[in-house]
C-alpha positions in Angstrom: -0.1 0.1 0.1 0.9 3.6 -0.3 1.1 3.9 3.5 3.5 1.1 3.9 5.6 2.4 1.0 5.7 5.9 2.6 6.7 4.3 5.9 9.4 2.1 4.2 10.9 5.2 2.7 10.8 7.2 6.1 12.7 4.3 7.4 15.3 4.2 4.7 15.7 7.9 5.0 16.2 7.7 8.8 18.8 4.8 8.4 20.6 6.8 5.7 20.8 9.8 8.0 22.1 7.5 10.7 25.1 6.4 8.8 25.7 10.0 7.5 25.9 11.0 11.2 28.1 8.1 12.3 30.5 9.0 9.4 30.7 12.5 10.6 31.3 11.5 14.1 34.0 9.3 13.0 35.6 12.0 10.9 35.6 14.3 14.0 37.2 11.8 16.1 40.4 11.7 13.9 43.0 13.8 15.5 45.5 16.2 13.8 48.9 16.5 15.6 52.5 18.0 14.9 56.1 16.8 16.1 58.6 19.6 16.5 62.4 19.7 16.8 62.6 23.5 17.6 61.5 25.6 20.5 57.9 26.8 20.3 56.1 29.3 22.5 52.8 29.6 24.4 51.2 32.0 21.9 52.5 29.6 19.0 51.0 26.5 20.9 47.6 28.5 21.5 47.7 29.1 17.6 48.1 25.5 16.9 45.3 24.8 19.2 43.1 27.1 17.3 44.3 25.1 14.1 42.8 21.9 15.4 46.3 20.5 16.8 45.3 17.9 19.5 48.4 16.2 20.0 52.2 17.3 19.9 55.6 15.4 20.1 58.4 17.6 21.2 62.1 16.3 20.6 63.7 16.0 24.1 67.0 13.9 23.5 69.2 14.6 20.4 71.3 12.2 18.2 74.4 13.9 19.5 73.6 12.3 23.0 72.3 15.1 24.9 68.9 16.4 25.9 67.4 19.2 24.1 67.5 22.2 26.2 64.4 23.8 24.3 62.3 20.7 25.5 61.2 22.0 28.8 59.9 25.3 27.7 58.1 23.7 24.7 56.3 21.2 26.8 55.3 23.6 29.4 54.1 26.0 26.7 52.2 23.2 25.0 50.5 22.3 28.3 49.8 25.9 29.1 48.0 26.2 25.6 45.8 23.2 26.6 47.0 20.7 23.9 45.4 17.5 25.3 48.3 15.2 24.4 51.9 16.1 25.0 54.7 13.6 24.2 58.3 13.7 23.8 60.7 11.9 21.5 64.2 10.5 22.0 66.6 10.4 19.2 69.1 7.9 20.3 72.9 8.1 20.0 74.0 4.7 19.2 77.8 5.6 18.8 77.5 6.9 22.3 76.7 3.7 23.8 75.1 2.8 27.1 71.4 3.1 26.0 70.2 2.9 29.5 71.9 6.1 30.6 70.5 7.8 27.7 66.9 7.2 29.0 67.9 7.8 32.5 69.2 11.3 31.5 66.1 12.2 29.7 63.9 10.8 32.7 66.0 13.0 35.2 65.4 16.1 32.8 61.9 15.5 32.7 61.6 15.1 36.5 63.7 17.9 37.2 61.7 20.2 35.1 58.4 18.9 36.4 57.3 17.8 32.8 54.3 15.3 32.5 54.2 13.7 29.2 51.9 11.0 27.8 54.7 9.0 26.2 58.3 8.7 25.2 58.8 7.8 21.4 62.0 6.2 20.3 63.1 7.7 17.0 64.4 5.0 15.0 65.6 6.2 11.5 68.8 6.8 9.6 70.2 3.3 8.8 74.1 3.6 8.1 73.9 7.2 9.3 72.9 7.0 12.9 73.3 3.1 13.4 75.9 0.4 13.0 75.7 -2.3 10.4 75.4 -5.1 12.9 71.7 -5.6 13.1 71.9 -7.6 16.4 73.7 -4.9 18.2 71.1 -2.3 17.0 68.3 -4.7 18.2 70.0 -5.0 21.5 70.4 -1.3 21.7 66.8 -0.4 20.9 65.4 -3.1 23.2 67.6 -1.6 26.0 66.1 1.8 25.4 62.6 0.4 25.4 63.1 -1.6 28.6 64.7 1.1 30.7 61.9 3.4 29.7 59.3 1.1 31.0 61.4 0.2 34.0 61.3 4.0 34.7 57.5 4.2 34.6 57.1 5.7 31.1 54.7 4.5 28.3 57.3 3.7 25.5 56.3 4.0 21.7 58.2 3.5 18.4 58.5 6.1 15.6 59.8 4.7 12.4 58.9 3.3 9.1 59.5 0.0 7.2 62.2 1.6 5.0 64.1 2.7 8.1 63.3 -0.2 10.5 64.4 -3.1 8.3 68.0 -2.1 7.4 68.4 -1.4 10.9 67.1 -4.4 12.8 66.1 -6.7 9.8 63.0 -8.8 10.6 63.1 -8.3 14.3 59.7 -7.9 16.2 61.0 -7.4 19.6 59.1 -4.3 20.2 55.8 -5.2 18.5 53.9 -5.0 21.7 54.6 -1.3 21.9 52.5 1.3 19.8 54.2 2.3 16.5 53.9 5.7 14.8 55.0 5.3 11.3 56.3 7.8 8.6 54.8 7.8 5.0 54.6 11.2 3.5 51.4 10.6 1.0 49.5 13.5 2.5 46.7 11.2 3.4 45.1 11.0 6.9 44.3 7.4 7.2 46.0 4.2 7.5 45.1 2.5 4.3 48.6 2.7 3.1 50.0 0.8 6.2 51.7 -2.6 5.5 52.7 -4.8 8.4 56.5 -4.6 9.5 58.4 -5.4 12.6 55.5 -7.4 14.0 53.3 -4.5 13.8 49.9 -5.2 12.3 48.2 -1.9 13.2 49.7 1.3 13.8 48.9 4.1 16.5 49.8 7.0 14.5 51.1 8.3 11.0 53.3 11.1 10.0 51.9 11.8 6.7 53.8 15.1 5.9 56.9 16.8 6.7 55.4 20.2 6.6 54.4 23.2 6.0 55.1 25.0 9.1 52.1 25.4 11.4 51.7 28.9 13.1 55.2 29.7 12.1 56.8 26.8 13.6 58.5 24.0 11.6 56.6 20.8 12.1 55.8 17.4 10.6 52.1 16.4 10.2 50.6 13.5 11.9 47.2 11.7 12.0 45.6 9.5 14.5 42.2 8.0 14.5 
């Protein structure tokens, strides 16, 4: 009957509207973030928040084997601006040796400056430049970084990509229980491009572009669902 037909059409319209709303909710849940290796001020982070930046990762340990002195000010500024998620990353110095000491140095810096961070990311990149040719030695070094961080009570994650990870550690999957933040500059905010590596089957975040600057601060662009 016409009445039942009209009822069916209304129901289909309601269902269609529901899925449109569901899709919108999913889109708004996706988070945009940046990572930086230079100092950023309170005003700059306030600007970033206005540009919908909801998470930020700040370099706090450098590949030369020392803490980044700009880290404390930037972390405090990010918190002051109300950025919901503030993490730091450690770019290890393989040639310096003693991975545990590098993590302890960073942890002491964070504590002495009263810095609360959501996570310490281990920045694993640069095969042949920042790492040796012995993959087993690289594995042991990276594993020691992660173990020491966890021992000190921090959440640890790994920033890398398949093209960087494999030459450094081979097929090793010793840190696959940790979240992975991978880099692939396709300017696309989704994980459709991700292919399993290192024992990771699903990523935590994606670095999808190495710029442009956000609010005048040089930054990589990141996606997280």
